[in-house]
N, C-alpha and C positions, 0 to 999 in steps of 0.2 A: 504494500500500500504506500502511496506517496507520502512524503514527509510533511511536517508541520510548516505552515506559513507564519509570518510574524505575528498575526493576530491571535495565535494560539487557540485554534478551534479543536474541540473534541467531538467526535462523531462515530458512527458505526460503519461508515462506508470505506471501501478501498477501491483504488483506481488502477487502470493500466492505460496505455497510450496508443493511439493511432494518429494518422495525419489526414489533412484535407488538402484540397487544391489551393486553399487560400493562405496557408501558413506552414512554416516548419514546425516540427514537434518541439515543444519546450516543456519545462517543468510546470506541472499543473498545480494550481492553487487548490489544496485540499486540507484534509482534516486529520485530527488526531482521534483515533477511534476509541471512544469510551467503552465500547463493548469488546475490546481486546481482540480484534481481528489481526491476524498474521503479523504484519510489520509493526503494528502498534504494540502487540504483545511482545515482539522481539525487542523493540526499543525500550519498552517498559521494564523488561527483565534485565536489561543491560544497565539501567540507571542505578548507581550505587545508593542514591537516596531512597529509591523505590525499594531496593532490596532490604534496606534497613527498616523501612516502613512495613514491608511484608513480614519481616522477622518479628516485629512487635505484634502483628496480628496472630502469628502462629503461637506466640507466647501468651496469648490473651488469658488462658486458663491457668497460668502459672503464677505463683506468689513468690516474688523476688524480694528478699531482704535488702533494703537499701534506704539510705537517708538522702541520697542525691539523685534518685531516679527521675526521669522526665514525667511531668504530669500528663494527664490524659483527658481528652474530650470524648464523652460517650453520648451517642445519639441513637435513639430508638431503644428497642428491647434487646438486651444482650445478656449472655452469661459470661462472667469474667471473674478473675482473681484481681490481684493488684500488687502494689508495692508495699511490703511490710515495713512500716516506718517506726514501729515500736515493738519491742519484745521484752518480757520480763517474767520472772518467777517469784512466787511469794508463798507464805505459809511457814509453819514451823520446820517442815522438812522440804520446803520449796516444792511442794506437791502440786501447786496450782500454777499453770503457765498461761500467760496472757499475751496476745499479739493484736496489733492494730493494722488493718489492711486498707490502704487508700483505694477506693473504687473509681473516683472521678475528681477532677479539679474544679468542681462546680456543684451547684445544687442539682440533685436528681429528683425525679418524681416519686419513686417508690422502690423498695426492695421487695420483690414478689416471692422469691423462693431461695432457700439456702441449700447448698449441696455439700456433702462430705464425700470426698473421693469420687465425685461424679454422680453420686446418688442423692436424690432429694430427701430432705429430712423435715420433720414437723417441729415447729417452735411455738411455744405458748406466748402469751402477751408479755411475759417478763423476760423472754429470751431463752428460757429453759428448753433444751432439746428433748423432744418426747419420743424419739425414734431409737429403738434398740440397735446396737448394744450400748449406745451412748446415754440411755436412760433406763431405769429399772423401777418397778412398782413393788412396794412391800405392804402386806396386809397384816394388821395387828388388832388384837382385841382390847377394848377399853370399856370402862364402866364408871358410873357416877351415881350418887344418891340424889333423889329428886325431893326437893323441899317444897315444891308446888306440884300441881297436877300437870304442868307442862315443862318441857325441856328443849333446849336448842341443840340440834345435832351439828357437829363440826362440818366444815366444807368438804373434807375428804371422807365423809361417811360413806360406807359401802351399802348401797340400797339393798333392803331385804334382810339385813343382818341384825336389826334391833330386836330386843326383847325387854319386857318390864316384869319385875317380880315384886309382889307385895308381901309384907311380913308383919305378923302380929305375935307377940310373945305372950304365952299363957302362964298359968301357975306352975306347970311342969313342962318337961321337954315334950311330953306327948301332946300337950295342949298347944304347942307352937304351930303357927300357920305360915307356910311358904308356898305361894302359888303365883303362876303367871296371870297377867290380866290383859285384856284387849286394849289396843291403842290405835290412834290414827295419826298420819303424818301429812302436814300441809307445808310444802316448801321445806324449810329446815326446822320446823317446829313439830315436836311430838307431843300429843295430848292424850291423857288417859280417858278412855271412853266413859267409865262409871267410877269416878273417884270415891273413895271412902277414907275419910281423914283419920279414922282410927287405925289405919295401917301405915306402915313405912314402905316407901317405894324406892326401888333401885333400878337403874337403866343400864343395859349392856348393849354393845354394838361393835362392829368392825370398822377400821379405817384403812383406806388405801393411800399410801404415801409415795409420791414420786421422788426418786433420787436421780437427779440429772448430773452426768459427768461433764456436760458441756453447756455453756451459756453463750448465745450469740446475740449481740445487740448491735444497733447501727444508728448512725447519724446521717441525715440526708444532705448535709453540706449547706444548710441555710445560712445566709449571712448573719454573723453575730451569734451562732449557736454556742451553747454553754459548754463548759468543760464537764467531762463525765464524772459524776460524783463517785461512782463505784471505783473507777481507776484512782481517784484521789484517795479513797479509803484503802485500797490495796497497796498503793505506792506513795505513801505520804512523803512530801518533799520532792518527789521525782515527777509525779504528775500533779500539777498545780492548777488552780483556777485559770491561769493564763494559757494552759494547754487546751485550746479550744478547737484546733484544726479548722480555723475559720474558712468557710468556703470549700471544704473538702468533705466529700461523702466517703464515709469509712465504716468498716466493720470492727467490732470489738469481740474477739474470740477468746473465751475463757475455758480452759480445760483442766479437769482434775485428774491426776495420775491414776490410771487403772490398767494393769497389764492385761486383764481379760478383755476389756473393751477396746484397747488400742495396742494390740500386740506388736504391730509394726511401726509404732510411732504415731504422732499426731496426724490426723487426716488433712488432706488438701481441701481448703475451704474456698468455695466459689459461690457467687450469688447471681441470680437472674434479676436484673434491675431494669427499671424504666428510666432512661437517661435524661438528658437535659430538657428543660422546658424551653420551647422554641416559640418565637413570636410569629403569629399568623396574621399577615396584613389583611386577610379577608374578614376576620372577625375582630381584629384588634386585641386578641387575647394572647397571653403567653402560657402555653400548656404543653404537655407531653404530646409528641406526634411521631408517626412513622413515615411521614410524607417526605420523599427524597428532595423535592424541589424546595420545601421549607427548610430542610437541613442545609441545602446549598446556600440559601440566604443567610442562615446562621453562621456558616463557615466563612463566607466572604466578609461578614461584619465582625468576626471574632478577632480580638487583638493579637492572638497567636497564629492566625492563619491568613485569612484574606486581608485583615488589618484595615478594612474600609471603615469609615465612620458613619456612612450613610449610603443609601441607595436612592437612585432617582425614581420618579414616578414611572418612567418608561420601563426601567428595570423591574420595578415591582409588578408592573402589568405583565411582563413576560413570565416572571416567577409565579404569579397567581395563575396564569394560563397553564403553566406546567403543573402546578399543584392541583388544579382542578382535573387535569388529565390523569394524574396519578391516583386521585380519589375515585376515578370511574369504577363503578362496581363491576365485578367480573366473577364468574363461577369457574374456578379451576378444577372443579369436581368434588370439592369439600364444602360447598356453601359459598355464599356471596362474601367477597372480600374486596378491598381496594386493589386496583390493578397492579400498582407498584408501591411497595413498602421497602424500607431500608433500616438497617441498624449497623452501626460501625463504631469502632474505637480508634481514635487518632492521637498518637503521642504528640505532645508539644515539641516542636522542632521539625515535624514532618511538613512538607510543603502543602500549600493550599491546592496546588495542581493535583497531587495524589488524591486528596480527599474528594475534590470535585470530579476527578476521573471515576472514582468508585461510585459516587452517588449518581452520576450521569449513567453509568453502566447499569446500576440497579433499576433505573427507570427506562432502560432501553433507548436512551436519548443522547443528547449532545450538549456541550457547553462551549463557550468561547468568551474571550476577553479582547475586545477590539475597539480601538479609538476611544479608550477610557470608559467603555460601557460593558456590562455583563449581559451575556445572552445565554438562554437555556431553552431547551425543548425536550419534552417527554416523548417517549416512543409510541406515539399515536398518530394516526393519519390526520393531516391538516389540509383543508381545502385550499386551492390556489387563491392568492390575493390579487394577482395581476396577470393579464394576458399579453404576451409579447410576440411580435412577428417580424417579418422582413423589414417592414417600414421603420421599426424601432432600432435596427442595427446601425452602427456608426463605423462600418468597416473602412469606407473610403472617406478621407478628409481632404477638403479643398482649401488651399491657401488663398490669400488675397491676390497673389500674382498668377492665379490660375493653375498652379501646380497641384498635384494630388499625392497623397500618401495613404498607406493602408495600415490599419491596426490589425494585429494578428488574431486569428481564430485557432484555438487548439482544441482538438477532440481526442479523448481517450476512451477506447471502446473495449479494451481487453484486459483481463487479469491474468498474469503469468500462472502457469500451472502450480509452481511452488508456493503461490500465495492463495491458492484455492483451498477451501475446506468443505467437507460434507458431513463431518461428525464433530460434535463439540462435547468435550468432557469438562464439566464445570466442577469447581470446588467451592462449596458454600459453608457458612456457619449454620448447619441444618438444625432447625428447631425440633424436627422429628427425632434427631439423634442427640437430644440434650444440648443443643447449641454448640456442638463440637464441629470443628472444621473438617469436612470429609468430602471426598468426591462422590457425586451422585451418578446414577446410571447414565451412560453416554446418550446424548441426543443425536440420533442418526437418521439421515434421510436416505432411504433405499433408492429413491429415484435419482438423486444426485450421485450416489455411489456408483450406480449402474452407468450413468452418463460419463463419469470420470474414469471408470475402469478400475478403480481402487479406492479404498477407504483413505481419505485425507483428513487426518485427525488433528484437531487443535485443542490443547489443554488451556483452559481459561480459569483464572482465579477471580471469584466474585466476592470481594471482602465485605460488601455491604448488603449482600442478599442472604436471607435466612430461610427462604421458602422454596422448595424444589420446583413446584409448579411454576412459580414466577421465573426461576432460573431457566426453565425449559422455554418459557415464552420469550425471554431475552435471546436465548440461543436460536430460536426459530427466526427472530428478526435478523440476527446476524447472518444466518444461512440464506434467507430469502434476499436480503439486501446485497449480499456478495454476488448474487447471480444477475444483478442489474448494475454493472459497474460503469456504464456510459457517463462520462463527465466531459463537459465542454467549458471553455473559457471564451466569452464573446464580449465585444465592445457594443455598448448601447448608448443611445441618446439619453437625454435627461428624463425621458418617460420612465426609465427604470430607477430613477433617484429614490422613490419612496420605499423600494424593496429593502428589507433588512435580512440579516443573517438568519438562516433556517426557515425563512418564508418559503412557501411553495408558489410557483408560477407555472403558467402553460406557455409553450413555445411552439410557434408554427413557422417552419422554414421549409419552403418548397424545395430548395436545393438538396436537402437531406430527407425529404419525404416525411417531415414531422408535422402532424396536424394536432394542435392542442395537446402536445405531449407534456406530461407533468415533470417538473424538475424542482429540486430543492436547492436553495441558495446556500452555497458553502463558502463563498468568498465574494467580497465587494471592494473594489478599488476605484478611487477617483483619479483619473489621469489628468495631466497638465492641460490637455486640450479640451477639457470639459466632457470627456467621455467617461461613462460609468462602465467599468469592466466587471462582469459577473462570472463567477465560477459556479456552474450548475451541475447537479448530478440527478440522473433520472430516478424517479420514485413512483410508487403506486400504492393504493390503499391496501392491497393484499399483503404488502410487506409487513404491516403492523397488525394484521388480523390474527388473533389467537387461534391456533389450530389449522390455519390455512395450509394448503398443500405446497409442494415445491415443484417449480418448472425449471428443468435443466437449461432450456434454451432461453435464458434470461438476457442474453446479449446476442448481437448479430455482427458478422464481420463487415468491414468497410472496404468496398472494392477499390477505393482510391488510396489505400495505404501504400507507402513505398515498399518496394521489394526488399526483403530482409538481407539479400546478398549485395545490395547496392548501398554501401555506407561510405560516408566521407571521412577523410583523415582529420585529425585535430589541426587547428590553425594556431600555431605558436604565437604567443603575444609578448613574452619577455624571457630573458635568461639573466640570472644574477649570481654572483659569488662574492666572497669577501668575508669580513668579520661577522656580519649578521648571519651568514650561512654556515659557520663552523659547526661541526657535529661532535658532541662528546659521546664516545662509545662506552659500552658497559664496563670496560676495563679501565676507564678514565683517560684513555688516549684521545687526542683531538685530531680530526681529519678535516680536509677541505670539502665543502659541499657546493654543488652547483644546482640552483633551483630553476626549474623550467615551468612556465605557466602557459596555458592555452585556453581558448574559448571552449565552453562546454560543448561537447559533441552533440549536435542537434538531432539525436536519434535515440529513442527510448530503448531500442534493442541493444544499444551500446551502454547506455546509462544504467539499465537494469539487467544485470547478469553479464555484461560485456566488460571489456577492459581496454586500456590504452597502453601500447608498448612504446617506450622511449629508448633510443639508442644514442651513444656518442662514440666518437673515435678521436684519438689524439692525432692531429694533422701533422704530417701527411701520410704516415704509414702505420698508424696504430690499429689494433684490432677493434671491431665493433663490440661494445658492451651494452647490455640491455637491463632495463628494469620494467616491471609491469605494475600498473595501478588500476583500481576499479574504474569502470567506464564513466561513472558519475563524478569522478574527481576532475579538477582543473589544474593540478600541479603535481610535480614529482621532483625528487631530489636525488642526484647522483652523489655518492659518497666516495671519498678516497681518490678524487681526481688530483693529479699532480699540479702543484702550483706553477704558474707562469707559462703553461702551455696553451696552445690554441686547439680548441676542440670543435668538431662538427656535430650538430644535433639534429635528429629527425624523429618523427613520431607517426604512428598509424593506429587505427581503430580496429577493434575486433568484437564481434558478437558470437552467438553460439553457432552461427552458420557460415560466417565469412570473415575475411580480413581485408581491410581497405589497402589502397596503395599508400606509399610513403608520402607524407605531406612535404611542403616546402621546407628545406633544411635551413638551419641557422648556424653561424659560427660565433665563437665566444672565446675571448682571452681570459683564462682563469686567474682570478686574484685570490691569493691565500690570506694569511693573517697579516694585516697591515696596521690595524688600529691599536694604539697603546691602551693599556688598562686605565680605568678612571682614577682620578686623584683620591687619595685617602681623605676621609672626613672624620670629624669628631675625635681627633687624637688627643688623649689625655695621659698624664702620668700621675700615679698615686704611690708614693714610696718608691719602690723599684719596679712596680707593675705598670707596663705600658699598654694602653687600650686604644682601639680605633675601629672604624667601620668603612665599608665601601658602599657607594650609592646604588650599586646594582650587581647582579651576579656576573662573574667573568668566567666563561667556560674553560679558558686555557690559563687560568691563574696559576703561576708557579709559587708565589708567596710575596713576602714583603722584605724590604731592606731599610735599615735605619742607620743614620750617621749623626755626628754631633760636632759642634764647635764650642770651645770655651768663649764666653762672651756672646754678644748679639751679632751673629753672622749667618746669613742665609745662603752662602755659597756652597752648593751641593758638591761641586767637583773637588774641592779641597777639604771637605769635611772628613772626620775620622769615623771609621765604622764602629758601631756600637756592639757588634756581634760578628760571629763567623757564619758563613753559609746564608741560607734563606729562611726566614721565619714564616711558618705556614698558617698560623692562626692567632687570633686575638682572644684574650689578653696574653701578654708575654712578660714573664718575670725576668728582668735583666739580671744576669749573673753578677755583673758589676755595673756601677753607674758612676759618672763623673760627679764632681761637687762644685759648689759655687754657681755663678751665673753661666748658664749654658744654653745653646740653641740645639734642640733635637729636631731632626728632619726625617721624613719617611716617604717612601714611594712604593707603589705596587709594581710587581714584576710578572710578566707572562712567560710562557714556556718558550717563546721565540726570542726572549731577551729584551723585549720592549719595556720601557719604564713609563710610569705615569708622567704626563706633561709637566706637572708642577708638584712641588713638595708640600706635605703637611708639616706645619711648624709649631714648635712649642719653645718659647723663650721664657725661662724662669730661673730663679735662684734655688738650686737644690740643697743649699746649706752646706756647712762644713761637715767633713767626716768626723764621726765620734772618736775621741781619743780618751782612754781611761787612765793609763799610767805611762808617762813618757819615760822610757828607759834610756834611749839613745837618740841623739839628734845630729843632723848635719846641716848647718846653716851655711849655704854656699856663698851668700853675700858676706857674712862675717869671715868666712874662710878665704875671701878675696877672689871669688869666682874661679876656682880651679877648673880646668877644662882640658879636653882631649884636642890638641891642636890639629891632629890629622883628620878629625871628624867635624870640627867646628868651622864655620865660615860666615862672612857677610856682616861682621860686627866689630866694633872697637869699644873699649871702656870709655865712657863719657860720664863724668861726675861719679865714678865708682860703679856704674852699672853697664852691662853689655847693651850696646845700642846699635841699631841697624845703620848701615852705611847708606848714604844718599846715592841716587842714580838718576839717569834721564831716559830709561827704557820705556817705550810706549806700552809694551806688554808686560804682564806680570809673569809669574812662574807657570809651568805647564799645567799644574793642577788647579789653577784659579780660573774662574769664569771670565770670559772676555768682557761681557756686559754685566753691569751691576744692577741695582734696583732702578725703578723708574725715576726716582728722585736723585740718583747719583749722577754727577756731571760726567760727560764722556771723557773730557780732558782734565787733568789735575795740574795745579800750579807747581807742585813739587812732588817728588816720589822717592821712596826709600826701598831698597832691595830686601830680599828675603834674608833673614838671619837664622843661623843654626847654632845653638849652644849645646855642646855635649859635655857632660860632667866627666871628671875622672872616675876611676873605679871605686865603688863603695862596697866593702866586704861586710857581709852579715855573718856573725859568728854562729857556731852551732848552738850556743846558749840562747840566742835570739830567734832561732828557727821556729817557725810556727807563730811568731808574733805578727801583729798588724802593722803594716808599713803604709804611711800616709805621706803624700807629697803636696805641699801647699805652695802655690805660685801666684804672684801678682805680676801682671805684665800689661804693657800698652801695645796696641797694634791690632792687626786683623789676622784672621786665619791662624789663631793660636792652636798649635798641635803639640801634645805631650806624649812621648813614647819612652819605652824602656827596653833593655835587653839584658840577658844573662851573659856576663863577660868572663866568668870563671872557667877553669879547665874542665873539660869533659872527663869522664871516668878514665882513670889512668890505665886500668886493665880492660881488655876486651873480652870476648867469649873465650871459653876454655881452650878451644881449638885454634885460636888466633895467635899470630906471632906477637911477642911483646913489642918488637921494634918493626917499624915499617921501612919504606925505602929511605935511602940516605938523605934525599932532599925533603922528605916530609917532616913537618914540625912534630915535636913530641906531644904537644897538646893541640886540640882542635881549635878552630876560630871561634870568635864570639857568636852568640845566637842572633837570630833575626830580630829586627825592631818590631815591637808590638805596641798597640795603643795602650796608654796608661789608663787603667779603669778608675782612678781616683783613690782607691784603697785596695790593698791586697795582702795576702798572707805571705810573709817573708820566708825564703828558703835559706839554707846554709850555702850561700853562693855569693858571687860578685856581681853587682848591678852597675849599669850605666844608664843615665837618663838623657834624653835628647829633647830640647825645647825648640820648636820651629815657629817663627812669626813671619807671616806672609808679607810679600811686597805690597806696597800701596802708598796712599797719600799720608797715612799716619805712620810716624816712625815707630818701629818696633823697639821696645825697651823692656828688658827683663829686670824688674824692680826688686823682687825678692824670691827666694826659693829655699824652702825648709823641708827636709826629709826627717820624719819622725818614726821611731820604732816603738811600738806600744806592746810590751810583753804582758801577758796575764799574770796576776799575782799568784804566789804559792805561799801558804801559811801552814805552820805545824806547831802545836802546843804540846809540851812535855810537862807532866805534873810530878812533884815530889822527887826530883832528881837529887840523889846524895852527892855531896861535893867532898872530895878528898883534899888534904893539905897540898898534895903534889899537883893538884889540878885535875879536873875531869873533862874528857872530851865529850861534847854534847852528842848523844846517840840519836840523831834524827833518822826518819825512815822514808821520807818523801824524796823523789828524784830531783833535788835542787841542781840547777846548773850554776847559779850564782846566789850567794847568801848576802843580802844587803843589810839586814838589821837582826840583832839578837837581843831580846829584852828578857831580863831575869828579875824575879820577885823573891826576896829572901823570906823564908817562913820563920815563925817563932821557934827557937831551938835553944838547947843548953850548951852549944859549942862556944858561945861567946862571940860569934860572928856578928858584925854590924854592917858589913858591906860586901858586895861581890864585884868582880871584874871579869870582863869578857875579852878573850884573845882571839882575833880573827886573822892572825898573820898567816896561818896555814889555810890555803883555799879549801873550802868545803870540809874543814875539820876544826870548827871553833871549839875552844875550851873555856872553862870557868873555874875561878878560885874564890874562896871565901876568906875574909880578913876580919880580925878582931880590932879593938880600938887602937891597939898599938901597930896596926897594919901588918900583923903577922898572920900568915896563912894557917888556917885551922881546918880540922876535919870534923865531921858530924853534922854539918849544916845541910839543910835541904832547900831546894829552890824550885819555882815554877818557871818554865822557859817558854818563850814565844819566838819562833824563828820566822822571818819574812824574807822572801827572795823570789826567784823565778827559775 
């Protein structure tokens, strides 16, 4: 069946195409089939949203525990479970289990029947279940003394079980009287027939007591409904007066544990309910209804579905007409009922289109939303509202200059065999099966099967239909309508202006032998030249007649159809390649694509079931390579075409019978990846974490690169890398980061090596590096700026600081950008060259290995770059099998390491370091103003208590691995040795000793001290 036009029509018809002498075949304006015919069903099954909606329908009888499940709209009479939004157990032994099941997200009309595990149960007015095994009756005997001649029997009195005995006590046991007396009962009052007040009367009877193991109560979801008092009693503090479930219809299910009644656990509880109250514009009342047309009105005005706030008078008139048609009385064999009824459950989040499809299907009709208005029609015959003929056609248009043009006429007469059906298997929520979704017996037309030569079966789901006879009526409309597929698109004068969607008209056209032939309007378009273009499908009263027979010859061939073996090739319209056509393959690789477009092949035998073959060859001697696309497509893409070559492209059409000749070929110079990736946006740094975004997806993105300058400098070329390699994702935690005022810049990089046109920039003060304990420092300014003469250049000492030499070169260094910012002058009044200052070697001892090393520099100029290298000897020994000595000309030690960007702070190794400071050439003279290297070793402390001290001195026995001991503190304890002071001797490295002295400063024994050692 042809596809949907922009006005989104839903209907029961399907079309195929033929041609006439007046026009080429083109795509026909038609409808979306609300009765699930072939293409409509296939399209519907493929939609993911629809699949989710259908899944919710299948789960209608399940109770799903959830606090975040979607709410549901319930229309008509359905049996359903719901979402369990509360569960709890109570009692001394937690023997009572309570759950609350949401039935609908709105007020419903009533709860008609409760089901346990699919079986109906009886419930009394208090909610007590009366059906075994969930309820039991116990009979007991009771009695009471009567102080009057009447007594009130209890409500659970067992009829016929009462008896009255009168007693009189005599002078002896033998004189005592005990005898029964007659009585009468009226209602619950028992009266003694012949009372004798000289006797004492006692009453006996039996009672029957119901003990229910389940209680089911419900709230209908009325606005402002009260919180359940029983739940407040069972769960104090948990279920409060605020727990009203306002606007929610729900069940309260209370079960008492009993292994005999519930051996397999709690039953699945469902309810047959009468759904939402729906407004009826015919009466002005809001009440329960099973009318599909009124449900449509409710859906389009619902804030979760159609979201309309009102309907127009014209829309209401159409809906009223459809509602009246649905209410038409019909006898399906079980008595008079409304012709079309519906019941459905729609989860919030489902589309209004799905709900309207199902409701239109339930009434055997159609719906559409066109030009801002809603249209609906029930599946009943409607008499024509207008007669049109040859005189009303506007095929030929005459311009003011006398020239003429023609508006096309399209005729579709045939349905392909793979779209035909003669048997329908419907699935409905069958009320006869307890409102369970089940397939009903196939609806089969023997006459159509015989004509088709085979059974062509179509499975159809009817979510809103619950009555099998109605489903068969809808299936009959489907089958009869499918045998009359003739559809035409014709241009008319303004005489056709009053016609609306789904109206019926008659058409009399001598050219085609039509005399007052009835058509239904499926499409209406106003053309720029004042023409009203109508899409019409043939119809007849018998299509909608319940129980009408089936005529296989519902269509006739058209003798002026083009021969199926005479098909035209596609006409190419464009060829494109480049960045927009790159293809990302499943393994992540990117290949060049070439997109070819062409005009739609004007032949339905190609569009429906045919294909278009595309070929290309690399000019001049490449092999032809082919791809095939469906005949209804208008574009195809070659993948993996080499960049920069010239290719020749050609195309041809194919249907099930023939292949066209090749069309006019095109040539094209293939363009590969040329466009750079977009600029980075929203770049920020927090601590050491760098974050950023890209404005769009880049299929061949390789990653990102970041560089930095000390100070405010946006020159990308001379900036220092912040990392090695390519960063692939944001955020990125910098292993090291510089300190002070810096400029951080970033670009995106693609797999071809192209960089973003501009940098993303951050200029900010990252602060000084944290220094805890300064153990060693090298102040190069105080030291007189010692340097490596072989590696330094471009500066002299001026006022005690290395300063760049002046020069008159027009260009800077190779790594600097030729152009500055927009506000930078092209020529400078003066210029200074690049200066390079390299320190002498700085050795870090083994004791300081592992300490934090910080370099603090103050400088003037542009393009400040700080680097370091390891200058110490490499390992003296090589592998075990290597010779100790190399060639005579080789040095004993290896050369210094490579220069690396200074990260601002790093962990020092037991090695020799050199530092290189480079200030770029420019108008501002480079001056190195200060340079301080700091070694920050972590503290190491050890405390020793109660250490005895000998007169000869005691070596302090520490246990921690000190490399250097800086401080030893000793506290003399009270003692009898006469010691008044102690002295520490640190002259022996890592072996401090202690002596105790008396007042005469004589070393004594017997003293004890507490020791605190500090070092690193």
